[in-house]
matplotlib code that plots the C-alpha trace (Angstrom):
import matplotlib.pyplot as plt

x = [-43.5, -40.6, -38.5, -36.8, -37.4, -38.4, -38.0, -41.3, -39.8, -41.6, -41.8, -40.6, -42.6, -41.4, -41.7, -44.2, -43.4, -45.9, -45.9, -48.4, -49.2, -51.5, -51.7, -51.4, -48.4, -46.0, -44.0, -40.9, -39.2, -35.4, -32.8, -31.0, -27.8, -28.2, -25.9, -24.3, -24.5, -21.8, -18.3, -15.6, -13.2, -10.9, -9.9, -6.1, -4.3, -2.2, 1.3, 2.6, 4.3, 6.6, 9.5, 10.2, 11.1, 14.6, 14.5, 16.1, 12.9, 10.3, 9.3, 8.6, 6.9, 4.3, 3.8, 3.3, 0.8, -1.1, -1.3, -2.6, 0.2, 1.0, -0.3, 1.4, 0.9, -1.7, 0.8, 1.5, 4.8, 5.8, 8.8, 10.8, 13.5, 11.4, 12.0, 9.2, 7.8, 6.7, 3.0, 3.5, 5.4, 2.7, 0.1, 2.2, 2.6, -1.0, -2.0, 0.3, -0.8, -4.5, -5.4, -9.0, -8.9, -10.1, -6.8, -5.8, -6.6, -4.1, -2.8, 0.2, 0.9, 1.0, -1.9, -3.4, -0.7, -1.5, -3.3, -6.7, -5.4, -3.0, -4.8, -6.7, -3.4, -1.5, -4.2, -4.0, -0.2, -0.2, -2.6, -0.7, 2.4, 4.2, 4.9, 5.6, 5.9, 9.0, 9.8, 8.5, 5.0, 5.0, 4.6, 6.2, 4.2, 6.0, 9.5, 11.3, 11.7, 15.1, 16.5, 16.8, 13.0, 12.0, 14.0, 12.2, 8.8, 9.4, 10.6, 7.5, 5.3, 6.9, 6.8, 10.4, 12.2, 14.6, 17.8, 19.1, 22.8, 23.4, 26.0, 24.6, 27.8, 27.4, 30.6, 28.9, 27.3, 28.3, 26.1, 23.0, 20.9, 20.6, 16.7, 17.1, 20.2, 17.9, 15.6, 18.5, 20.1, 16.9, 15.9, 19.3, 19.4, 16.3, 17.5, 15.0, 17.7, 21.2, 24.0, 24.4, 28.0, 31.3, 29.4, 27.4, 23.8, 23.4, 20.8, 20.0, 19.8, 16.4, 14.2, 13.1, 9.6, 11.5, 13.3, 10.2, 8.1, 11.0, 11.4, 7.5, 7.3, 10.2, 8.4, 5.3, 7.1, 8.7, 5.2, 3.5, 5.9]
y = [-24.3, -23.7, -26.6, -25.4, -25.1, -21.8, -20.8, -20.1, -19.7, -21.2, -21.3, -24.2, -25.0, -28.0, -30.8, -28.9, -26.6, -23.8, -22.2, -19.6, -20.1, -18.7, -21.6, -25.5, -27.3, -29.8, -28.9, -30.4, -29.7, -28.7, -27.7, -24.4, -23.4, -20.7, -17.7, -16.0, -12.4, -12.0, -11.2, -13.7, -11.8, -14.6, -14.6, -13.7, -11.9, -14.2, -14.4, -17.5, -15.5, -17.4, -15.0, -14.5, -17.9, -17.4, -13.5, -11.5, -9.7, -12.6, -12.4, -8.6, -8.9, -11.5, -9.2, -6.2, -8.0, -9.3, -5.8, -4.5, -2.2, -3.6, -6.3, -8.5, -8.9, -10.8, -13.2, -14.5, -12.5, -9.7, -8.3, -7.4, -6.0, -3.8, 0.0, 2.2, 5.3, 8.3, 7.7, 3.8, 4.8, 7.4, 4.6, 2.2, 4.8, 5.6, 2.1, 1.7, 4.8, 4.7, 8.4, 9.3, 12.6, 12.8, 14.7, 17.8, 19.1, 18.1, 21.2, 19.9, 21.1, 17.5, 16.3, 14.5, 12.2, 10.8, 7.4, 7.1, 4.2, 6.7, 9.8, 9.6, 8.3, 11.3, 13.6, 12.2, 12.2, 15.9, 16.7, 14.9, 17.0, 13.6, 14.4, 17.5, 18.3, 19.9, 23.6, 23.7, 22.9, 19.1, 15.8, 13.3, 10.4, 7.9, 9.1, 6.5, 7.8, 8.2, 7.1, 10.9, 11.4, 8.1, 9.2, 12.6, 11.0, 8.5, 11.3, 13.6, 10.5, 10.0, 13.7, 13.8, 16.8, 17.8, 19.7, 21.5, 21.6, 18.4, 15.7, 12.6, 10.4, 8.7, 8.7, 10.5, 13.1, 15.9, 14.4, 14.2, 17.2, 19.9, 19.7, 15.9, 15.9, 16.3, 13.7, 11.1, 11.8, 11.4, 8.2, 6.9, 7.4, 5.4, 2.7, 2.9, 3.2, 1.7, 2.5, 0.9, -0.2, 1.4, 3.6, 5.5, 6.4, 6.8, 9.5, 9.4, 5.6, 4.0, 2.1, -1.5, -2.8, -5.1, -2.2, 0.1, -2.4, -3.1, 0.6, 1.1, -1.6, -0.3, 3.1, 1.4, -0.1, 3.1, 5.0, 2.4, 3.0]
z = [-23.7, -21.3, -20.4, -17.3, -13.8, -12.4, -8.6, -6.8, -3.4, -0.4, 3.6, 5.8, 8.8, 10.5, 7.8, 5.6, 2.8, 2.0, -1.5, -3.0, -6.8, -9.4, -11.6, -12.1, -13.4, -12.2, -9.1, -7.3, -4.3, -4.5, -1.9, -2.8, -1.3, 1.2, 0.3, 3.2, 3.5, 6.0, 4.3, 4.9, 7.0, 7.4, 3.7, 3.4, 0.3, -1.7, 0.0, -2.1, -4.6, -7.0, -6.6, -3.0, -1.4, 0.1, -0.5, 2.3, 2.7, 2.4, 5.9, 5.5, 2.1, 3.6, 6.4, 4.5, 2.2, 5.1, 6.5, 3.3, 2.7, -0.6, -3.0, -5.6, -9.3, -11.2, -12.5, -8.8, -8.5, -5.9, -7.9, -4.9, -7.0, -9.0, -8.2, -6.8, -8.1, -6.1, -6.5, -5.4, -2.5, -1.5, -1.8, 0.5, 3.0, 3.2, 3.4, 6.4, 8.1, 7.2, 7.6, 7.8, 5.9, 2.3, 1.5, -0.2, -3.8, -6.2, -7.6, -9.5, -12.9, -13.9, -11.7, -14.8, -14.7, -11.4, -11.9, -10.5, -8.3, -6.7, -6.6, -3.1, -1.5, -2.9, -1.7, 1.8, 2.0, 0.9, 3.5, 6.2, 5.0, 4.1, 0.6, -1.4, -5.2, -6.8, -7.2, -10.8, -9.7, -10.5, -8.7, -11.2, -9.8, -12.4, -11.5, -9.3, -5.7, -4.6, -1.2, -0.2, -1.1, 0.8, 3.9, 3.9, 3.5, 6.5, 8.5, 7.9, 8.5, 12.0, 12.6, 13.5, 14.5, 11.6, 12.3, 9.4, 8.4, 10.2, 9.4, 8.6, 9.2, 6.0, 3.7, 1.0, 3.2, 0.6, -1.9, 0.2, -0.8, 2.0, 2.2, 3.0, 5.4, 8.4, 7.5, 6.5, 9.9, 11.8, 10.1, 10.5, 14.2, 14.7, 12.6, 9.8, 7.1, 6.2, 3.9, 0.6, 1.1, 1.7, 4.4, 1.7, 1.6, -2.0, -2.0, -5.5, -5.8, -6.2, -3.8, -4.5, -3.4, -0.8, 0.5, 0.6, 2.6, 5.0, 5.7, 6.3, 8.5, 10.6, 10.6, 11.9, 14.7, 15.7, 15.5, 17.7, 20.5]

ax = plt.figure().add_subplot(projection="3d")
ax.plot(x, y, z, "-o")
ax.set_aspect("equal")
plt.show()
């Protein structure tokens, strides 16, 4: 004998409940919670990170998270000072731009190293002409993105006119790779990037998560104008 209640359903018509059954036993009426099939569109992502209070990019981080550009970590942190990889930046950019295309094939020699969570974003960024690989045919998804690479991707995302052999105006202009100078100059003119002190751009310097979301938000502002 089963000692548990089994749901048999029923229809409500005014103050009467009708149920069809094929056996006699004890019956009781219970109220069941109605499950809504409508998604809760008001649910917001967690922005109460434990490590951003008072941070210079706190407002930008919250805005970027709300916009679906980036997420935090399972332990409740955002890690604003953590450096960003090429794959991570590609994902942030695609989340911000929201392209509809499926993306180009991953023909890189190290395509297998691109994590599944980043593959579609990298494909879309490649098709959009935002990101490229290296001369050796690799993509290097886990390499920390340099400031020069970031500037180039932002310029490509905005489809900026790039002038070759241009002066950037930074004190370390000679250290900026030739392939990146036009992009650096273009994004600097728009106020999307700043120097790192002493008037230097630091092209080989790394980009933090806080810096990345700040630049991407500035890019979106320019793109919407």
